[in-house]
Structures are given as structure tokens and as C-alpha cells.
Biopython code that builds the backbone (N, CA, C, O; Angstrom):
import numpy as np
from Bio.PDB.StructureBuilder import StructureBuilder

atoms = [
    (1, "MET", "N", (4.317, -18.109, 9.690)),
    (1, "MET", "CA", (3.034, -17.527, 9.986)),
    (1, "MET", "C", (2.298, -17.263, 8.672)),
    (1, "MET", "O", (2.904, -16.821, 7.697)),
    (2, "LYS", "N", (1.021, -17.528, 8.650)),
    (2, "LYS", "CA", (0.214, -17.401, 7.441)),
    (2, "LYS", "C", (0.045, -15.928, 7.048)),
    (2, "LYS", "O", (-0.255, -15.091, 7.899)),
    (3, "PRO", "N", (0.237, -15.610, 5.753)),
    (3, "PRO", "CA", (0.046, -14.234, 5.293)),
    (3, "PRO", "C", (-1.413, -13.801, 5.443)),
    (3, "PRO", "O", (-2.329, -14.620, 5.376)),
    (4, "LEU", "N", (-1.605, -12.523, 5.643)),
    (4, "LEU", "CA", (-2.946, -11.944, 5.691)),
    (4, "LEU", "C", (-3.307, -11.461, 4.291)),
    (4, "LEU", "O", (-2.504, -10.794, 3.638)),
    (5, "VAL", "N", (-4.505, -11.792, 3.830)),
    (5, "VAL", "CA", (-5.009, -11.282, 2.561)),
    (5, "VAL", "C", (-6.057, -10.221, 2.877)),
    (5, "VAL", "O", (-7.032, -10.483, 3.581)),
    (6, "VAL", "N", (-5.841, -9.026, 2.346)),
    (6, "VAL", "CA", (-6.764, -7.912, 2.548)),
    (6, "VAL", "C", (-7.373, -7.577, 1.191)),
    (6, "VAL", "O", (-6.668, -7.220, 0.247)),
    (7, "ARG", "N", (-8.700, -7.700, 1.114)),
    (7, "ARG", "CA", (-9.396, -7.381, -0.133)),
    (7, "ARG", "C", (-9.689, -5.889, -0.172)),
    (7, "ARG", "O", (-10.250, -5.324, 0.767)),
    (8, "VAL", "N", (-9.302, -5.268, -1.267)),
    (8, "VAL", "CA", (-9.578, -3.852, -1.471)),
    (8, "VAL", "C", (-10.858, -3.757, -2.285)),
    (8, "VAL", "O", (-10.972, -4.346, -3.361)),
    (9, "HIS", "N", (-11.823, -3.006, -1.755)),
    (9, "HIS", "CA", (-13.116, -2.873, -2.424)),
    (9, "HIS", "C", (-13.276, -1.480, -3.015)),
    (9, "HIS", "O", (-12.971, -0.480, -2.365)),
    (10, "PRO", "N", (-13.754, -1.423, -4.251)),
    (10, "PRO", "CA", (-14.006, -0.116, -4.848)),
    (10, "PRO", "C", (-15.333, 0.454, -4.343)),
    (10, "PRO", "O", (-16.111, -0.230, -3.677)),
    (11, "ILE", "N", (-15.565, 1.717, -4.676)),
    (11, "ILE", "CA", (-16.887, 2.286, -4.444)),
    (11, "ILE", "C", (-17.860, 1.447, -5.261)),
    (11, "ILE", "O", (-17.601, 1.175, -6.433)),
    (12, "PRO", "N", (-18.973, 1.033, -4.664)),
    (12, "PRO", "CA", (-19.908, 0.166, -5.393)),
    (12, "PRO", "C", (-20.261, 0.705, -6.781)),
    (12, "PRO", "O", (-20.534, 1.893, -6.956)),
    (13, "SER", "N", (-20.248, -0.186, -7.740)),
    (13, "SER", "CA", (-20.623, 0.061, -9.142)),
    (13, "SER", "C", (-19.684, 1.005, -9.880)),
    (13, "SER", "O", (-20.057, 1.538, -10.926)),
    (14, "THR", "N", (-18.462, 1.228, -9.361)),
    (14, "THR", "CA", (-17.562, 2.152, -10.038)),
    (14, "THR", "C", (-16.232, 1.531, -10.445)),
    (14, "THR", "O", (-15.652, 1.947, -11.448)),
    (15, "GLY", "N", (-15.742, 0.567, -9.717)),
    (15, "GLY", "CA", (-14.410, 0.019, -9.967)),
    (15, "GLY", "C", (-13.300, 0.904, -9.430)),
    (15, "GLY", "O", (-12.122, 0.606, -9.624)),
    (16, "LEU", "N", (-13.664, 1.997, -8.750)),
    (16, "LEU", "CA", (-12.707, 2.988, -8.271)),
    (16, "LEU", "C", (-12.519, 2.907, -6.756)),
    (16, "LEU", "O", (-13.485, 2.945, -5.993)),
    (17, "ALA", "N", (-11.257, 2.795, -6.338)),
    (17, "ALA", "CA", (-10.916, 2.877, -4.909)),
    (17, "ALA", "C", (-10.352, 4.271, -4.681)),
    (17, "ALA", "O", (-9.281, 4.597, -5.193)),
    (18, "GLU", "N", (-11.060, 5.097, -3.917)),
    (18, "GLU", "CA", (-10.615, 6.475, -3.732)),
    (18, "GLU", "C", (-10.794, 7.007, -2.316)),
    (18, "GLU", "O", (-10.278, 8.082, -2.009)),
    (19, "SER", "N", (-11.498, 6.306, -1.452)),
    (19, "SER", "CA", (-11.772, 6.826, -0.118)),
    (19, "SER", "C", (-10.556, 6.665, 0.797)),
    (19, "SER", "O", (-10.187, 5.554, 1.177)),
    (20, "LYS", "N", (-9.943, 7.802, 1.140)),
    (20, "LYS", "CA", (-8.793, 7.760, 2.048)),
    (20, "LYS", "C", (-9.217, 7.246, 3.419)),
    (20, "LYS", "O", (-8.414, 6.628, 4.118)),
    (21, "ASP", "N", (-10.458, 7.491, 3.812)),
    (21, "ASP", "CA", (-10.945, 6.975, 5.094)),
    (21, "ASP", "C", (-10.999, 5.450, 5.082)),
    (21, "ASP", "O", (-10.625, 4.804, 6.061)),
    (22, "ASP", "N", (-11.465, 4.875, 3.967)),
    (22, "ASP", "CA", (-11.490, 3.410, 3.846)),
    (22, "ASP", "C", (-10.065, 2.850, 3.853)),
    (22, "ASP", "O", (-9.792, 1.833, 4.490)),
    (23, "ALA", "N", (-9.161, 3.526, 3.135)),
    (23, "ALA", "CA", (-7.763, 3.082, 3.096)),
    (23, "ALA", "C", (-7.138, 3.152, 4.486)),
    (23, "ALA", "O", (-6.439, 2.229, 4.903)),
    (24, "ARG", "N", (-7.388, 4.237, 5.196)),
    (24, "ARG", "CA", (-6.854, 4.402, 6.552)),
    (24, "ARG", "C", (-7.373, 3.304, 7.478)),
    (24, "ARG", "O", (-6.622, 2.765, 8.291)),
    (25, "ALA", "N", (-8.654, 2.975, 7.352)),
    (25, "ALA", "CA", (-9.245, 1.922, 8.185)),
    (25, "ALA", "C", (-8.565, 0.579, 7.920)),
    (25, "ALA", "O", (-8.264, -0.156, 8.861)),
    (26, "LEU", "N", (-8.319, 0.253, 6.646)),
    (26, "LEU", "CA", (-7.611, -0.996, 6.329)),
    (26, "LEU", "C", (-6.185, -0.962, 6.873)),
    (26, "LEU", "O", (-5.703, -1.946, 7.434)),
    (27, "ARG", "N", (-5.513, 0.180, 6.703)),
    (27, "ARG", "CA", (-4.129, 0.316, 7.177)),
    (27, "ARG", "C", (-4.055, 0.126, 8.682)),
    (27, "ARG", "O", (-3.263, -0.681, 9.167)),
    (28, "GLU", "N", (-4.861, 0.850, 9.414)),
    (28, "GLU", "CA", (-4.784, 0.816, 10.876)),
    (28, "GLU", "C", (-5.400, -0.449, 11.472)),
    (28, "GLU", "O", (-4.931, -0.943, 12.497)),
    (29, "GLY", "N", (-6.433, -0.966, 10.844)),
    (29, "GLY", "CA", (-7.129, -2.119, 11.395)),
    (29, "GLY", "C", (-6.549, -3.468, 11.015)),
    (29, "GLY", "O", (-6.685, -4.441, 11.755)),
    (30, "LYS", "N", (-5.897, -3.524, 9.850)),
    (30, "LYS", "CA", (-5.418, -4.817, 9.361)),
    (30, "LYS", "C", (-3.937, -4.825, 8.973)),
    (30, "LYS", "O", (-3.176, -5.669, 9.447)),
    (31, "ILE", "N", (-3.530, -3.892, 8.115)),
    (31, "ILE", "CA", (-2.195, -3.961, 7.526)),
    (31, "ILE", "C", (-1.096, -3.764, 8.558)),
    (31, "ILE", "O", (-0.227, -4.624, 8.705)),
    (32, "ILE", "N", (-1.119, -2.650, 9.275)),
    (32, "ILE", "CA", (-0.065, -2.362, 10.258)),
    (32, "ILE", "C", (-0.035, -3.419, 11.363)),
    (32, "ILE", "O", (1.045, -3.909, 11.692)),
    (33, "PRO", "N", (-1.191, -3.793, 11.955)),
    (33, "PRO", "CA", (-1.125, -4.837, 12.993)),
    (33, "PRO", "C", (-0.543, -6.157, 12.486)),
    (33, "PRO", "O", (0.204, -6.815, 13.210)),
    (34, "ALA", "N", (-0.873, -6.553, 11.258)),
    (34, "ALA", "CA", (-0.332, -7.805, 10.717)),
    (34, "ALA", "C", (1.177, -7.706, 10.522)),
    (34, "ALA", "O", (1.911, -8.634, 10.864)),
    (35, "LEU", "N", (1.640, -6.594, 9.977)),
    (35, "LEU", "CA", (3.080, -6.413, 9.780)),
    (35, "LEU", "C", (3.822, -6.382, 11.103)),
    (35, "LEU", "O", (4.905, -6.955, 11.222)),
    (36, "GLU", "N", (3.254, -5.721, 12.092)),
    (36, "GLU", "CA", (3.879, -5.657, 13.412)),
    (36, "GLU", "C", (3.928, -7.037, 14.078)),
    (36, "GLU", "O", (4.787, -7.299, 14.920)),
    (37, "ALA", "N", (3.003, -7.906, 13.692)),
    (37, "ALA", "CA", (2.985, -9.274, 14.226)),
    (37, "ALA", "C", (3.901, -10.206, 13.433)),
    (37, "ALA", "O", (3.992, -11.397, 13.729)),
    (38, "GLY", "N", (4.586, -9.651, 12.415)),
    (38, "GLY", "CA", (5.518, -10.456, 11.637)),
    (38, "GLY", "C", (4.907, -11.174, 10.447)),
    (38, "GLY", "O", (5.543, -12.051, 9.861)),
    (39, "ARG", "N", (3.687, -10.817, 10.082)),
    (39, "ARG", "CA", (3.026, -11.450, 8.943)),
    (39, "ARG", "C", (3.253, -10.641, 7.676)),
    (39, "ARG", "O", (3.422, -9.423, 7.731)),
    (40, "THR", "N", (3.258, -11.314, 6.548)),
    (40, "THR", "CA", (3.212, -10.607, 5.281)),
    (40, "THR", "C", (1.753, -10.293, 4.973)),
    (40, "THR", "O", (0.841, -10.940, 5.488)),
    (41, "VAL", "N", (1.550, -9.292, 4.126)),
    (41, "VAL", "CA", (0.199, -8.872, 3.776)),
    (41, "VAL", "C", (0.070, -8.855, 2.261)),
    (41, "VAL", "O", (0.878, -8.241, 1.565)),
    (42, "THR", "N", (-0.952, -9.533, 1.759)),
    (42, "THR", "CA", (-1.283, -9.492, 0.343)),
    (42, "THR", "C", (-2.501, -8.609, 0.182)),
    (42, "THR", "O", (-3.555, -8.867, 0.763)),
    (43, "LEU", "N", (-2.344, -7.559, -0.620)),
    (43, "LEU", "CA", (-3.453, -6.661, -0.919)),
    (43, "LEU", "C", (-4.067, -7.104, -2.233)),
    (43, "LEU", "O", (-3.416, -7.077, -3.277)),
    (44, "ASP", "N", (-5.328, -7.514, -2.172)),
    (44, "ASP", "CA", (-6.026, -8.059, -3.327)),
    (44, "ASP", "C", (-6.881, -6.966, -3.964)),
    (44, "ASP", "O", (-7.898, -6.553, -3.407)),
    (45, "PHE", "N", (-6.458, -6.508, -5.129)),
    (45, "PHE", "CA", (-7.148, -5.449, -5.868)),
    (45, "PHE", "C", (-8.023, -6.024, -6.985)),
    (45, "PHE", "O", (-8.346, -5.304, -7.930)),
    (46, "SER", "N", (-8.411, -7.284, -6.905)),
    (46, "SER", "CA", (-9.139, -7.956, -7.985)),
    (46, "SER", "C", (-10.424, -7.245, -8.387)),
    (46, "SER", "O", (-10.819, -7.309, -9.551)),
    (47, "GLU", "N", (-11.076, -6.576, -7.461)),
    (47, "GLU", "CA", (-12.340, -5.904, -7.769)),
    (47, "GLU", "C", (-12.146, -4.453, -8.214)),
    (47, "GLU", "O", (-13.116, -3.776, -8.552)),
    (48, "VAL", "N", (-10.906, -3.974, -8.215)),
    (48, "VAL", "CA", (-10.615, -2.563, -8.457)),
    (48, "VAL", "C", (-10.058, -2.373, -9.866)),
    (48, "VAL", "O", (-9.117, -3.060, -10.264)),
    (49, "GLU", "N", (-10.638, -1.446, -10.613)),
    (49, "GLU", "CA", (-10.117, -1.099, -11.930)),
    (49, "GLU", "C", (-9.092, 0.024, -11.830)),
    (49, "GLU", "O", (-8.101, 0.033, -12.561)),
    (50, "PHE", "N", (-9.330, 0.977, -10.919)),
    (50, "PHE", "CA", (-8.413, 2.086, -10.731)),
    (50, "PHE", "C", (-8.438, 2.517, -9.273)),
    (50, "PHE", "O", (-9.483, 2.491, -8.622)),
    (51, "ALA", "N", (-7.276, 2.913, -8.769)),
    (51, "ALA", "CA", (-7.165, 3.444, -7.401)),
    (51, "ALA", "C", (-6.439, 4.779, -7.484)),
    (51, "ALA", "O", (-5.434, 4.908, -8.183)),
    (52, "THR", "N", (-6.953, 5.767, -6.768)),
    (52, "THR", "CA", (-6.289, 7.068, -6.792)),
    (52, "THR", "C", (-4.972, 6.976, -6.022)),
    (52, "THR", "O", (-4.795, 6.124, -5.152)),
    (53, "GLN", "N", (-4.061, 7.879, -6.368)),
    (53, "GLN", "CA", (-2.782, 7.914, -5.680)),
    (53, "GLN", "C", (-2.971, 8.223, -4.200)),
    (53, "GLN", "O", (-2.255, 7.674, -3.363)),
    (54, "SER", "N", (-3.918, 9.089, -3.864)),
    (54, "SER", "CA", (-4.150, 9.413, -2.457)),
    (54, "SER", "C", (-4.675, 8.194, -1.695)),
    (54, "SER", "O", (-4.349, 8.014, -0.522)),
    (55, "TYR", "N", (-5.482, 7.357, -2.347)),
    (55, "TYR", "CA", (-5.964, 6.134, -1.712)),
    (55, "TYR", "C", (-4.801, 5.188, -1.418)),
    (55, "TYR", "O", (-4.660, 4.700, -0.297)),
    (56, "VAL", "N", (-3.973, 4.934, -2.423)),
    (56, "VAL", "CA", (-2.857, 4.004, -2.247)),
    (56, "VAL", "C", (-1.866, 4.561, -1.226)),
    (56, "VAL", "O", (-1.322, 3.812, -0.415)),
    (57, "HIS", "N", (-1.636, 5.850, -1.264)),
    (57, "HIS", "CA", (-0.746, 6.472, -0.277)),
    (57, "HIS", "C", (-1.281, 6.241, 1.137)),
    (57, "HIS", "O", (-0.535, 5.830, 2.026)),
    (58, "ALA", "N", (-2.566, 6.502, 1.344)),
    (58, "ALA", "CA", (-3.157, 6.290, 2.662)),
    (58, "ALA", "C", (-3.109, 4.821, 3.070)),
    (58, "ALA", "O", (-3.024, 4.507, 4.258)),
    (59, "LEU", "N", (-3.162, 3.933, 2.102)),
    (59, "LEU", "CA", (-3.177, 2.496, 2.363)),
    (59, "LEU", "C", (-1.808, 1.949, 2.763)),
    (59, "LEU", "O", (-1.719, 1.165, 3.708)),
    (60, "ILE", "N", (-0.731, 2.347, 2.061)),
    (60, "ILE", "CA", (0.551, 1.655, 2.255)),
    (60, "ILE", "C", (1.739, 2.515, 2.656)),
    (60, "ILE", "O", (2.771, 1.968, 3.045)),
    (61, "SER", "N", (1.640, 3.826, 2.578)),
    (61, "SER", "CA", (2.852, 4.636, 2.807)),
    (61, "SER", "C", (3.394, 4.494, 4.225)),
    (61, "SER", "O", (4.610, 4.492, 4.414)),
    (62, "GLU", "N", (2.534, 4.377, 5.210)),
    (62, "GLU", "CA", (3.019, 4.212, 6.591)),
    (62, "GLU", "C", (3.792, 2.904, 6.744)),
    (62, "GLU", "O", (4.823, 2.865, 7.415)),
    (63, "ALA", "N", (3.302, 1.849, 6.132)),
    (63, "ALA", "CA", (4.014, 0.562, 6.182)),
    (63, "ALA", "C", (5.369, 0.674, 5.503)),
    (63, "ALA", "O", (6.353, 0.109, 5.981)),
    (64, "ILE", "N", (5.430, 1.401, 4.387)),
    (64, "ILE", "CA", (6.699, 1.577, 3.681)),
    (64, "ILE", "C", (7.660, 2.404, 4.525)),
    (64, "ILE", "O", (8.843, 2.076, 4.617)),
    (65, "ARG", "N", (7.166, 3.470, 5.140)),
    (65, "ARG", "CA", (8.027, 4.294, 6.005)),
    (65, "ARG", "C", (8.601, 3.473, 7.155)),
    (65, "ARG", "O", (9.778, 3.603, 7.488)),
    (66, "ARG", "N", (7.779, 2.637, 7.754)),
    (66, "ARG", "CA", (8.230, 1.841, 8.901)),
    (66, "ARG", "C", (9.209, 0.747, 8.515)),
    (66, "ARG", "O", (10.162, 0.474, 9.245)),
    (67, "HIS", "N", (8.978, 0.125, 7.377)),
    (67, "HIS", "CA", (9.748, -1.072, 7.013)),
    (67, "HIS", "C", (10.730, -0.860, 5.868)),
    (67, "HIS", "O", (11.483, -1.772, 5.527)),
    (68, "GLN", "N", (10.734, 0.334, 5.266)),
    (68, "GLN", "CA", (11.683, 0.707, 4.218)),
    (68, "GLN", "C", (11.772, -0.367, 3.127)),
    (68, "GLN", "O", (10.741, -0.833, 2.641)),
    (69, "ASP", "N", (12.972, -0.761, 2.740)),
    (69, "ASP", "CA", (13.152, -1.718, 1.653)),
    (69, "ASP", "C", (12.541, -3.088, 1.957)),
    (69, "ASP", "O", (12.184, -3.825, 1.038)),
    (70, "ARG", "N", (12.421, -3.429, 3.232)),
    (70, "ARG", "CA", (11.786, -4.709, 3.596)),
    (70, "ARG", "C", (10.322, -4.747, 3.171)),
    (70, "ARG", "O", (9.746, -5.826, 3.029)),
    (71, "SER", "N", (9.718, -3.582, 2.968)),
    (71, "SER", "CA", (8.308, -3.549, 2.593)),
    (71, "SER", "C", (8.059, -4.255, 1.256)),
    (71, "SER", "O", (6.952, -4.736, 1.013)),
    (72, "PHE", "N", (9.089, -4.325, 0.376)),
    (72, "PHE", "CA", (8.944, -5.067, -0.878)),
    (72, "PHE", "C", (8.694, -6.552, -0.608)),
    (72, "PHE", "O", (8.009, -7.213, -1.388)),
    (73, "ASP", "N", (9.236, -7.073, 0.471)),
    (73, "ASP", "CA", (9.032, -8.473, 0.841)),
    (73, "ASP", "C", (7.777, -8.668, 1.687)),
    (73, "ASP", "O", (7.163, -9.734, 1.654)),
    (74, "LEU", "N", (7.402, -7.650, 2.438)),
    (74, "LEU", "CA", (6.287, -7.765, 3.379)),
    (74, "LEU", "C", (4.928, -7.500, 2.754)),
    (74, "LEU", "O", (3.924, -8.067, 3.186)),
    (75, "LEU", "N", (4.886, -6.646, 1.743)),
    (75, "LEU", "CA", (3.633, -6.304, 1.074)),
    (75, "LEU", "C", (3.598, -6.945, -0.308)),
    (75, "LEU", "O", (4.517, -6.770, -1.108)),
    (76, "LYS", "N", (2.540, -7.679, -0.576)),
    (76, "LYS", "CA", (2.340, -8.312, -1.881)),
    (76, "LYS", "C", (1.056, -7.745, -2.480)),
    (76, "LYS", "O", (0.170, -7.288, -1.758)),
    (77, "PHE", "N", (0.972, -7.781, -3.786)),
    (77, "PHE", "CA", (-0.177, -7.218, -4.482)),
    (77, "PHE", "C", (-0.707, -8.237, -5.468)),
    (77, "PHE", "O", (0.051, -8.876, -6.197)),
    (78, "ARG", "N", (-2.039, -8.378, -5.477)),
    (78, "ARG", "CA", (-2.676, -9.376, -6.342)),
    (78, "ARG", "C", (-3.825, -8.713, -7.098)),
    (78, "ARG", "O", (-4.515, -7.846, -6.561)),
    (79, "GLY", "N", (-4.020, -9.124, -8.329)),
    (79, "GLY", "CA", (-5.169, -8.677, -9.103)),
    (79, "GLY", "C", (-5.127, -7.221, -9.526)),
    (79, "GLY", "O", (-6.173, -6.603, -9.726)),
    (80, "CYS", "N", (-3.933, -6.664, -9.663)),
    (80, "CYS", "CA", (-3.804, -5.253, -10.030)),
    (80, "CYS", "C", (-3.917, -5.055, -11.546)),
    (80, "CYS", "O", (-3.300, -5.781, -12.327)),
    (81, "THR", "N", (-4.709, -4.069, -11.942)),
    (81, "THR", "CA", (-4.690, -3.642, -13.335)),
    (81, "THR", "C", (-3.367, -2.917, -13.565)),
    (81, "THR", "O", (-2.652, -2.606, -12.613)),
    (82, "ASP", "N", (-3.046, -2.651, -14.819)),
    (82, "ASP", "CA", (-1.828, -1.903, -15.114)),
    (82, "ASP", "C", (-1.861, -0.534, -14.445)),
    (82, "ASP", "O", (-0.838, -0.055, -13.954)),
    (83, "GLU", "N", (-3.032, 0.096, -14.426)),
    (83, "GLU", "CA", (-3.167, 1.422, -13.824)),
    (83, "GLU", "C", (-2.916, 1.371, -12.317)),
    (83, "GLU", "O", (-2.217, 2.228, -11.776)),
    (84, "VAL", "N", (-3.473, 0.389, -11.652)),
    (84, "VAL", "CA", (-3.274, 0.249, -10.205)),
    (84, "VAL", "C", (-1.801, -0.052, -9.917)),
    (84, "VAL", "O", (-1.222, 0.505, -8.983)),
    (85, "ARG", "N", (-1.204, -0.922, -10.710)),
    (85, "ARG", "CA", (0.208, -1.270, -10.518)),
    (85, "ARG", "C", (1.089, -0.024, -10.617)),
    (85, "ARG", "O", (2.006, 0.148, -9.814)),
    (86, "GLU", "N", (0.820, 0.840, -11.584)),
    (86, "GLU", "CA", (1.595, 2.073, -11.748)),
    (86, "GLU", "C", (1.455, 2.993, -10.538)),
    (86, "GLU", "O", (2.435, 3.594, -10.099)),
    (87, "VAL", "N", (0.252, 3.105, -10.003)),
    (87, "VAL", "CA", (0.034, 3.945, -8.822)),
    (87, "VAL", "C", (0.789, 3.364, -7.626)),
    (87, "VAL", "O", (1.425, 4.108, -6.879)),
    (88, "VAL", "N", (0.726, 2.057, -7.440)),
    (88, "VAL", "CA", (1.437, 1.406, -6.332)),
    (88, "VAL", "C", (2.937, 1.653, -6.448)),
    (88, "VAL", "O", (3.585, 1.999, -5.460)),
    (89, "LEU", "N", (3.488, 1.480, -7.634)),
    (89, "LEU", "CA", (4.923, 1.706, -7.832)),
    (89, "LEU", "C", (5.305, 3.164, -7.569)),
    (89, "LEU", "O", (6.354, 3.435, -6.984)),
    (90, "THR", "N", (4.469, 4.088, -7.994)),
    (90, "THR", "CA", (4.725, 5.500, -7.740)),
    (90, "THR", "C", (4.767, 5.791, -6.246)),
    (90, "THR", "O", (5.658, 6.495, -5.771)),
    (91, "VAL", "N", (3.808, 5.253, -5.512)),
    (91, "VAL", "CA", (3.771, 5.472, -4.060)),
    (91, "VAL", "C", (4.997, 4.853, -3.398)),
    (91, "VAL", "O", (5.593, 5.471, -2.516)),
    (92, "PHE", "N", (5.382, 3.656, -3.802)),
    (92, "PHE", "CA", (6.599, 3.042, -3.263)),
    (92, "PHE", "C", (7.799, 3.944, -3.507)),
    (92, "PHE", "O", (8.565, 4.233, -2.588)),
    (93, "GLU", "N", (7.960, 4.390, -4.754)),
    (93, "GLU", "CA", (9.129, 5.184, -5.122)),
    (93, "GLU", "C", (9.220, 6.478, -4.332)),
    (93, "GLU", "O", (10.272, 6.776, -3.766)),
    (94, "TYR", "N", (8.135, 7.260, -4.278)),
    (94, "TYR", "CA", (8.272, 8.543, -3.606)),
    (94, "TYR", "C", (8.288, 8.413, -2.102)),
    (94, "TYR", "O", (8.873, 9.260, -1.428)),
    (95, "THR", "N", (7.665, 7.381, -1.545)),
    (95, "THR", "CA", (7.731, 7.201, -0.094)),
    (95, "THR", "C", (9.145, 6.825, 0.325)),
    (95, "THR", "O", (9.658, 7.345, 1.316)),
    (96, "LEU", "N", (9.780, 5.924, -0.423)),
    (96, "LEU", "CA", (11.166, 5.559, -0.113)),
    (96, "LEU", "C", (12.106, 6.735, -0.344)),
    (96, "LEU", "O", (13.026, 6.949, 0.445)),
    (97, "ALA", "N", (11.891, 7.502, -1.413)),
    (97, "ALA", "CA", (12.735, 8.664, -1.692)),
    (97, "ALA", "C", (12.580, 9.716, -0.595)),
    (97, "ALA", "O", (13.565, 10.326, -0.178)),
    (98, "ALA", "N", (11.365, 9.930, -0.131)),
    (98, "ALA", "CA", (11.140, 10.905, 0.939)),
    (98, "ALA", "C", (11.824, 10.453, 2.212)),
    (98, "ALA", "O", (12.372, 11.278, 2.942)),
    (99, "GLY", "N", (11.804, 9.160, 2.492)),
    (99, "GLY", "CA", (12.509, 8.637, 3.672)),
    (99, "GLY", "C", (14.007, 8.822, 3.558)),
    (99, "GLY", "O", (14.665, 9.170, 4.538)),
    (100, "ASP", "N", (14.556, 8.593, 2.370)),
    (100, "ASP", "CA", (15.980, 8.798, 2.136)),
    (100, "ASP", "C", (16.348, 10.261, 2.347)),
    (100, "ASP", "O", (17.355, 10.566, 2.985)),
    (101, "ALA", "N", (15.541, 11.156, 1.817)),
    (101, "ALA", "CA", (15.812, 12.590, 1.933)),
    (101, "ALA", "C", (15.751, 13.022, 3.401)),
    (101, "ALA", "O", (16.570, 13.824, 3.850)),
    (102, "ALA", "N", (14.778, 12.488, 4.145)),
    (102, "ALA", "CA", (14.641, 12.859, 5.559)),
    (102, "ALA", "C", (15.832, 12.375, 6.389)),
    (102, "ALA", "O", (16.192, 12.991, 7.392)),
    (103, "ARG", "N", (16.439, 11.262, 5.957)),
    (103, "ARG", "CA", (17.599, 10.726, 6.673)),
    (103, "ARG", "C", (18.915, 11.311, 6.144)),
    (103, "ARG", "O", (19.995, 10.942, 6.607)),
    (104, "GLY", "N", (18.818, 12.213, 5.185)),
    (104, "GLY", "CA", (20.021, 12.826, 4.637)),
    (104, "GLY", "C", (20.622, 12.078, 3.483)),
    (104, "GLY", "O", (21.688, 12.456, 2.997)),
    (105, "GLY", "N", (19.971, 11.020, 3.022)),
    (105, "GLY", "CA", (20.468, 10.270, 1.872)),
    (105, "GLY", "C", (20.238, 11.048, 0.598)),
    (105, "GLY", "O", (19.390, 11.939, 0.551)),
    (106, "GLY", "N", (20.958, 10.728, -0.394)),
    (106, "GLY", "CA", (20.797, 11.376, -1.688)),
    (106, "GLY", "C", (21.486, 12.718, -1.784)),
    (106, "GLY", "O", (21.463, 13.344, -2.844)),
    (107, "GLN", "N", (22.097, 13.175, -0.707)),
    (107, "GLN", "CA", (22.827, 14.444, -0.761)),
    (107, "GLN", "C", (24.238, 14.174, -1.269)),
    (107, "GLN", "O", (24.837, 13.141, -0.967)),
    (108, "GLN", "N", (24.750, 15.110, -2.035)),
    (108, "GLN", "CA", (26.087, 14.906, -2.581)),
    (108, "GLN", "C", (27.074, 15.816, -1.928)),
    (108, "GLN", "O", (28.258, 15.785, -2.264)),
]
sb = StructureBuilder()
sb.init_structure("model")
sb.init_model(0)
sb.init_chain("A")
sb.init_seg("    ")
for serial, (resi, resn, name, xyz) in enumerate(atoms, 1):
    if name == "N":
        sb.init_residue(resn, " ", resi, " ")
    sb.init_atom(name, np.array(xyz, "f"), 0.0, 1.0, " ", f" {name:<3s}", serial, name[0])
structure = sb.get_structure()
């Protein structure tokens, strides 16, 4: 099945992606339905210079919670600046860690 490419748009004339409402709309309207249909999703950040952590969290954390480690294979990222890449990695790390903690993992 052909992967879905979702273009992430910044606030006009800013290079900044920060609207959690916009992120939620992409998540609910495109990302989650595509993943549930068995498609991979490529998030294209080519127009974005920086994305807030709350934006990226609203965009991908639900997909990570649902698909856990498989989300590394299901979600692809294109055109990320170093700053955006760091935010994406942070969201991946803490979302997976929170899932582990909720399931009792990481306890000694």
C-alpha cells in the first residue's frame, strides 16, 4: 500500500509550527486513519524551521502510544531541521517511556 505523505505547514511567514489544533486535525484526519488502514505515514517538515514540543506531541504521540516500537517503522520524517529532529526524538522517547511506566516496565 502506498505511504501517505502529510505536509506540515508553519504559521504563515514564521517557519514555526505551533498550533496544537492544527496538529490535532492532521492527527485525527490523516495520520491515525492511514495507520489504522495499514499505511505508513511520512511527515514532511520541509517548510518548517522549528516546531514546538506541544505541536509535535499533539501530532504524533497518539500514534506512538497505539503502535509502540512499531511506530519507528510506521512514521517517517522528511525535511526536518536539526531543531525539529530533536523535538521529534524527544517526543518519541518520553511517549514510549510513559507507556512503559504505565505498563509497569522499568520497575526494578
